[in-house]
N, C-alpha and C positions, 0 to 999 in steps of 0.2 A: 409695196412694202407696207405691212400692217403695223399699227402702233398699239401696244398693249399698256393698260393702266393698272396700277395698284390701287388699293383702297384709299390711300391718302390723295392720290391724283383725282380720283372720282369725287372725293369729298370737296376738294378745292374747286373743281369744275362746277359742282352743284352749288357751292356757296356763291361763286360769282354769278351764276344764273339767278339765284334767289335775291341777291343784293342789287344787281343791275338789270336783270331781265334779259341779259345777252348769254346765249349758248356759246361757249368757247369752242374752237376747233381743236385745241390742244393745250396742254399744260406741261411745263418743265419745272421741276422742283429741284433747287440746289440748297446748299446749307443756309444761305442768307437771303435768298430771293425766290419768288415764284413768278414765272413768266408765263403769261397767257397769250396764246395766238388766237386772235379774235377775227370775226368776219369784217369785210370792208364796210364802212359806214356806221360802225357801232362804237367807235372810239369815245364819242361824247357821252354815250350812256354809261360806258365803263368807267370813265373818269368822274362823271357827276358834276353838278354845279359846285364850283369852288373846290373841286377834288374830294368831295365828301365820300364818294364810293371808294376811292383809293385809300383814303385815311381809315375808313371803316374796315376794309379788308386787311390793311396792314395791322390794325389793332387786334383783330380776331386771329389772324395767322401768325403774328409776331415775326413777320418777315416783310422785306420790301416787295412791292408788287410792280411788275413791268408788263406792258402790253406791246405786242407786235401785231400789226395789221396784216392779215393774210392776203396774198395776191396770187392769181393763177400764173402770172408772168414771173419767170425766174429772176430777171434783173430788178424788177420792181420789189419783189419779195426781199431780195438782198438789201436794197435801199431801206426798206421798212425795218429790217432786222437790225441794222446798225444805226437807226435814227436815235437820237438827234444829230449824230455826226453827219456832216455834209460831205458827200462824195462828188468829185468832179466828173467821174465816169465809171460805169460798170460795164464790163464786156465779158463774153463767154465764147471760148474757142476750144473745141474738142473736149468738153467736160470740165475745163479749168475756168473758173470764174475769177476775173481780176478786178479788184476795186482800186481806183486811183484816188488817192487823198489829195486834198488841196494844199495842205501844209504839214509840217513835221509833227505838230501837236495832234492833229486829227489822225495822222498815221500811227502815232504812239497810242492813242485811244483805241483805234481799230485792232492793233496787234495785242496790246496789253502785256503785262509782265509775264515773261516765259511763254509768249504767244497764247495766253489763256483766253483772252477775248476772241481772238481769231479762231481758235479750235472750237469754242463754244458756239460761235456763229456758224462755223462749217458743219458742226453736228446738227444744228437746227435746220439748216438749209437741206442737208442730206436726208432729213426725215420726209421731205416733200418732193425733192427734185433729184434725179440721178446725176450727180456731179462727181467728179474725181477729186477736185481740190479747190480751195478758196485761197486766193493770194491777194496781197496788198502791194501795189506798185508805187 
């Protein structure tokens, strides 16, 4: 599956590279947030000392900035995508990925109002891995 970017997405990716020196793998732009998928080992450069890079990007873009660390392993990528929420277990069976939350509060965060967080995470994971569904147990 190929990912196509518009002019805004290309600008955001270029801006992150200019500010932090990190070339992002992907960018997802929503109304209030810009989410960058970044290579493993580059999170420190993307945040900057004292969060200076994040603050600079948020001021320029006028949106919140979020980073997700990419992983070639499906289950690790799912864990990274929902961070900082702690998962007790992540399993995959026949294309259905099941996340097990530790408590009700974490479960609520994972699902979100009207399952918005769950669907957003599912869309992100489907950009990289051939899964059928993402569930919370």
